[in-house]
N, CA and C atoms as an extended XYZ file, in Angstrom:
258
Properties=species:S:1:pos:R:3:atomname:S:1:resname:S:1:resid:I:1 pbc="F F F"
N       300.670      -14.035      123.430 N   UNK     1
C       299.909      -14.174      122.206 CA  UNK     1
C       300.883      -14.216      121.028 C   UNK     1
N       300.675      -15.155      120.121 N   UNK     2
C       301.563      -15.283      118.983 CA  UNK     2
C       301.274      -14.188      117.966 C   UNK     2
N       302.234      -13.986      117.066 N   UNK     3
C       302.069      -12.959      116.035 CA  UNK     3
C       300.868      -13.274      115.147 C   UNK     3
N       300.686      -14.554      114.817 N   UNK     4
C       299.546      -14.953      113.986 CA  UNK     4
C       298.223      -14.683      114.705 C   UNK     4
N       298.177      -14.968      115.991 N   UNK     5
C       296.957      -14.716      116.767 CA  UNK     5
C       296.653      -13.227      116.823 C   UNK     5
N       297.697      -12.394      116.922 N   UNK     6
C       297.491      -10.950      116.963 CA  UNK     6
C       296.914      -10.437      115.646 C   UNK     6
N       297.312      -11.047      114.529 N   UNK     7
C       296.795      -10.632      113.232 CA  UNK     7
C       295.308      -10.924      113.103 C   UNK     7
N       294.816      -11.910      113.836 N   UNK     8
C       293.417      -12.307      113.747 CA  UNK     8
C       292.625      -11.957      114.997 C   UNK     8
N       293.146      -11.042      115.792 N   UNK     9
C       292.448      -10.625      117.008 CA  UNK     9
C       291.192       -9.834      116.634 C   UNK     9
N       290.092      -10.188      117.254 N   UNK    10
C       288.829       -9.503      116.988 CA  UNK    10
C       288.804       -8.180      117.746 C   UNK    10
N       288.885       -7.088      117.004 N   UNK    11
C       288.852       -5.752      117.595 CA  UNK    11
C       287.879       -4.886      116.803 C   UNK    11
N       287.525       -3.770      117.370 N   UNK    12
C       286.661       -2.834      116.660 CA  UNK    12
C       287.345       -2.359      115.379 C   UNK    12
N       288.626       -2.094      115.459 N   UNK    13
C       289.359       -1.640      114.273 CA  UNK    13
C       289.323       -2.681      113.160 C   UNK    13
N       289.451       -3.953      113.513 N   UNK    14
C       289.389       -5.018      112.511 CA  UNK    14
C       287.992       -5.099      111.900 C   UNK    14
N       286.960       -4.940      112.721 N   UNK    15
C       285.588       -4.943      112.218 CA  UNK    15
C       285.374       -3.793      111.243 C   UNK    15
N       285.810       -2.618      111.618 N   UNK    16
C       285.678       -1.435      110.768 CA  UNK    16
C       286.429       -1.636      109.458 C   UNK    16
N       287.648       -2.148      109.528 N   UNK    17
C       288.447       -2.384      108.324 CA  UNK    17
C       287.777       -3.428      107.426 C   UNK    17
N       287.187       -4.437      108.009 N   UNK    18
C       286.516       -5.478      107.237 CA  UNK    18
C       285.319       -4.905      106.468 C   UNK    18
N       284.507       -4.126      107.148 N   UNK    19
C       283.343       -3.518      106.497 CA  UNK    19
C       283.801       -2.512      105.434 C   UNK    19
N       284.825       -1.738      105.750 N   UNK    20
C       285.354       -0.756      104.792 CA  UNK    20
C       285.924       -1.459      103.560 C   UNK    20
N       286.569       -2.597      103.751 N   UNK    21
C       287.096       -3.364      102.614 CA  UNK    21
C       285.973       -3.848      101.717 C   UNK    21
N       284.890       -4.289      102.332 N   UNK    22
C       283.726       -4.729      101.551 CA  UNK    22
C       283.144       -3.559      100.761 C   UNK    22
N       283.086       -2.404      101.368 N   UNK    23
C       282.586       -1.218      100.668 CA  UNK    23
C       283.510       -0.844       99.514 C   UNK    23
N       284.815       -0.900       99.739 N   UNK    24
C       285.783       -0.574       98.687 CA  UNK    24
C       285.654       -1.539       97.512 C   UNK    24
N       285.477       -2.819       97.808 N   UNK    25
C       285.282       -3.801       96.733 CA  UNK    25
C       284.003       -3.499       95.962 C   UNK    25
N       282.936       -3.159       96.677 N   UNK    26
C       281.655       -2.873       96.032 CA  UNK    26
C       281.718       -1.603       95.187 C   UNK    26
N       282.622       -0.701       95.530 N   UNK    27
C       282.815        0.516       94.742 CA  UNK    27
C       283.760        0.292       93.562 C   UNK    27
N       284.306       -0.915       93.452 N   UNK    28
C       285.228       -1.222       92.368 CA  UNK    28
C       286.631       -0.690       92.595 C   UNK    28
N       286.950       -0.340       93.846 N   UNK    29
C       288.272        0.213       94.161 CA  UNK    29
C       289.324       -0.875       94.335 C   UNK    29
N       288.880       -2.058       94.710 N   UNK    30
C       289.785       -3.198       94.880 CA  UNK    30
C       289.118       -4.437       94.308 C   UNK    30
N       289.921       -5.357       93.794 N   UNK    31
C       289.326       -6.593       93.258 CA  UNK    31
C       288.899       -7.529       94.378 C   UNK    31
N       287.959       -8.391       94.069 N   UNK    32
C       287.528       -9.407       95.013 CA  UNK    32
C       288.684      -10.388       95.197 C   UNK    32
N       289.039      -10.740       96.435 N   UNK    33
C       290.200      -11.600       96.664 CA  UNK    33
C       290.056      -13.016       96.097 C   UNK    33
N       288.843      -13.503       95.974 N   UNK    34
C       288.658      -14.884       95.503 CA  UNK    34
C       288.933      -15.035       94.013 C   UNK    34
N       288.485      -14.067       93.216 N   UNK    35
C       288.628      -14.229       91.766 CA  UNK    35
C       289.305      -13.048       91.077 C   UNK    35
N       289.724      -12.050       91.845 N   UNK    36
C       290.428      -10.863       91.333 CA  UNK    36
C       289.584      -10.031       90.360 C   UNK    36
N       288.272      -10.247       90.345 N   UNK    37
C       287.401       -9.457       89.484 CA  UNK    37
C       286.999       -8.163       90.175 C   UNK    37
N       286.854       -7.118       89.378 N   UNK    38
C       286.401       -5.823       89.889 CA  UNK    38
C       284.959       -5.628       89.417 C   UNK    38
N       284.057       -5.519       90.372 N   UNK    39
C       282.640       -5.341       90.072 CA  UNK    39
C       282.112       -4.182       90.919 C   UNK    39
N       281.356       -3.294       90.305 N   UNK    40
C       280.759       -2.177       91.042 CA  UNK    40
C       279.321       -2.543       91.405 C   UNK    40
N       279.032       -2.442       92.687 N   UNK    41
C       277.680       -2.691       93.210 CA  UNK    41
C       277.377       -1.566       94.190 C   UNK    41
N       276.787       -0.487       93.675 N   UNK    42
C       276.548        0.704       94.498 CA  UNK    42
C       275.610        0.426       95.672 C   UNK    42
N       274.643       -0.461       95.482 N   UNK    43
C       273.731       -0.787       96.581 CA  UNK    43
C       274.480       -1.448       97.739 C   UNK    43
N       275.357       -2.378       97.416 N   UNK    44
C       276.156       -3.042       98.449 CA  UNK    44
C       277.130       -2.063       99.096 C   UNK    44
N       277.708       -1.184       98.297 N   UNK    45
C       278.617       -0.165       98.840 CA  UNK    45
C       277.867        0.731       99.820 C   UNK    45
N       276.683        1.184       99.426 N   UNK    46
C       275.869        2.047      100.296 CA  UNK    46
C       275.516        1.332      101.600 C   UNK    46
N       275.167        0.041      101.504 N   UNK    47
C       274.843       -0.745      102.685 CA  UNK    47
C       276.034       -0.804      103.647 C   UNK    47
N       277.223       -1.065      103.125 N   UNK    48
C       278.406       -1.151      103.980 CA  UNK    48
C       278.767        0.202      104.588 C   UNK    48
N       278.613        1.264      103.808 N   UNK    49
C       278.857        2.607      104.345 CA  UNK    49
C       277.839        2.911      105.444 C   UNK    49
N       276.590        2.531      105.226 N   UNK    50
C       275.559        2.726      106.249 CA  UNK    50
C       275.879        1.938      107.521 C   UNK    50
N       276.407        0.723      107.370 N   UNK    51
C       276.826       -0.053      108.552 CA  UNK    51
C       277.887        0.701      109.349 C   UNK    51
N       278.838        1.290      108.650 N   UNK    52
C       279.874        2.062      109.342 CA  UNK    52
C       279.282        3.284      110.032 C   UNK    52
N       278.303        3.912      109.406 N   UNK    53
C       277.632        5.057      110.038 CA  UNK    53
C       276.897        4.636      111.306 C   UNK    53
N       276.251        3.475      111.275 N   UNK    54
C       275.570        2.949      112.465 CA  UNK    54
C       276.598        2.683      113.566 C   UNK    54
N       277.708        2.055      113.211 N   UNK    55
C       278.765        1.804      114.201 CA  UNK    55
C       279.267        3.110      114.811 C   UNK    55
N       279.463        4.111      113.961 N   UNK    56
C       279.955        5.395      114.450 CA  UNK    56
C       278.971        6.003      115.449 C   UNK    56
N       277.700        5.966      115.112 N   UNK    57
C       276.684        6.541      115.989 CA  UNK    57
C       276.554        5.754      117.294 C   UNK    57
N       276.513        4.440      117.208 N   UNK    58
C       276.275        3.602      118.379 CA  UNK    58
C       277.485        3.498      119.312 C   UNK    58
N       278.672        3.795      118.798 N   UNK    59
C       279.875        3.698      119.646 CA  UNK    59
C       280.369        5.063      120.117 C   UNK    59
N       279.664        6.126      119.721 N   UNK    60
C       280.087        7.483      120.091 CA  UNK    60
C       280.302        7.587      121.603 C   UNK    60
N       281.497        8.024      121.984 N   UNK    61
C       281.825        8.181      123.396 CA  UNK    61
C       282.309        6.904      124.069 C   UNK    61
N       282.306        5.784      123.342 N   UNK    62
C       282.705        4.507      123.925 CA  UNK    62
C       283.900        3.860      123.226 C   UNK    62
N       284.565        4.609      122.355 N   UNK    63
C       285.733        4.066      121.667 CA  UNK    63
C       286.913        5.006      121.862 C   UNK    63
N       288.097        4.485      121.578 N   UNK    64
C       289.304        5.293      121.751 CA  UNK    64
C       289.372        6.368      120.673 C   UNK    64
N       290.210        7.342      120.895 N   UNK    65
C       290.399        8.415      119.921 CA  UNK    65
C       290.942        7.855      118.605 C   UNK    65
N       291.862        6.894      118.679 N   UNK    66
C       292.409        6.271      117.471 CA  UNK    66
C       291.321        5.533      116.691 C   UNK    66
N       290.466        4.795      117.389 N   UNK    67
C       289.374        4.082      116.724 CA  UNK    67
C       288.404        5.068      116.079 C   UNK    67
N       288.129        6.149      116.766 N   UNK    68
C       287.224        7.169      116.245 CA  UNK    68
C       287.805        7.820      114.992 C   UNK    68
N       289.100        8.132      115.016 N   UNK    69
C       289.760        8.725      113.847 CA  UNK    69
C       289.746        7.765      112.664 C   UNK    69
N       290.030        6.489      112.922 N   UNK    70
C       290.017        5.482      111.856 CA  UNK    70
C       288.638        5.411      111.218 C   UNK    70
N       287.621        5.305      112.031 N   UNK    71
C       286.253        5.195      111.537 CA  UNK    71
C       285.857        6.437      110.744 C   UNK    71
N       286.137        7.607      111.267 N   UNK    72
C       285.799        8.860      110.575 CA  UNK    72
C       286.541        8.991      109.251 C   UNK    72
N       287.810        8.668      109.268 N   UNK    73
C       288.630        8.771      108.062 CA  UNK    73
C       288.129        7.831      106.967 C   UNK    73
N       287.865        6.581      107.341 N   UNK    74
C       287.372        5.618      106.361 CA  UNK    74
C       286.007        6.036      105.822 C   UNK    74
N       285.138        6.497      106.703 N   UNK    75
C       283.819        6.948      106.261 CA  UNK    75
C       283.919        8.120      105.288 C   UNK    75
N       284.742        9.094      105.621 N   UNK    76
C       284.906       10.248      104.731 CA  UNK    76
C       285.403        9.807      103.362 C   UNK    76
N       286.412        8.946      103.345 N   UNK    77
C       286.972        8.437      102.095 CA  UNK    77
C       285.924        7.684      101.275 C   UNK    77
N       285.240        6.767      101.924 N   UNK    78
C       284.269        5.939      101.218 CA  UNK    78
C       283.085        6.754      100.708 C   UNK    78
N       282.625        7.708      101.498 N   UNK    79
C       281.508        8.542      101.057 CA  UNK    79
C       281.901        9.381       99.841 C   UNK    79
N       283.117        9.901       99.839 N   UNK    80
C       283.610       10.668       98.696 CA  UNK    80
C       283.692        9.784       97.459 C   UNK    80
N       284.255        8.596       97.608 N   UNK    81
C       284.363        7.664       96.469 CA  UNK    81
C       282.985        7.237       95.982 C   UNK    81
N       282.044        7.070       96.899 N   UNK    82
C       280.684        6.689       96.517 CA  UNK    82
C       280.070        7.762       95.620 C   UNK    82
N       280.234        9.017       95.999 N   UNK    83
C       279.678       10.124       95.225 CA  UNK    83
C       280.357       10.211       93.866 C   UNK    83
N       281.653        9.918       93.816 N   UNK    84
C       282.391        9.993       92.561 CA  UNK    84
C       282.098        8.819       91.626 C   UNK    84
N       281.563        7.736       92.158 N   UNK    85
C       281.287        6.537       91.356 CA  UNK    85
C       279.890        6.637       90.771 C   UNK    85
N       279.813        6.586       89.485 N   UNK    86
C       278.508        6.684       88.797 CA  UNK    86
C       278.137        5.355       88.198 C   UNK    86
């Protein structure tokens, strides 16, 4: 597998990171890559955090310890930032 192919490999970790990135953008923590604008959309952030919670619940016992730690860590971070964002 080439290095480029490895960067685009579909994995649970990549899915989690993608959803977490969307939540971070919706919380105004990172700019949108297309136009570099920072916009806060709490409803979209909540939706993405909820998606991660569903993934965590539905994959319990079926993912690696590293994947579980990544998911838990991102969820904790995003939930804290969500509460801090008014």
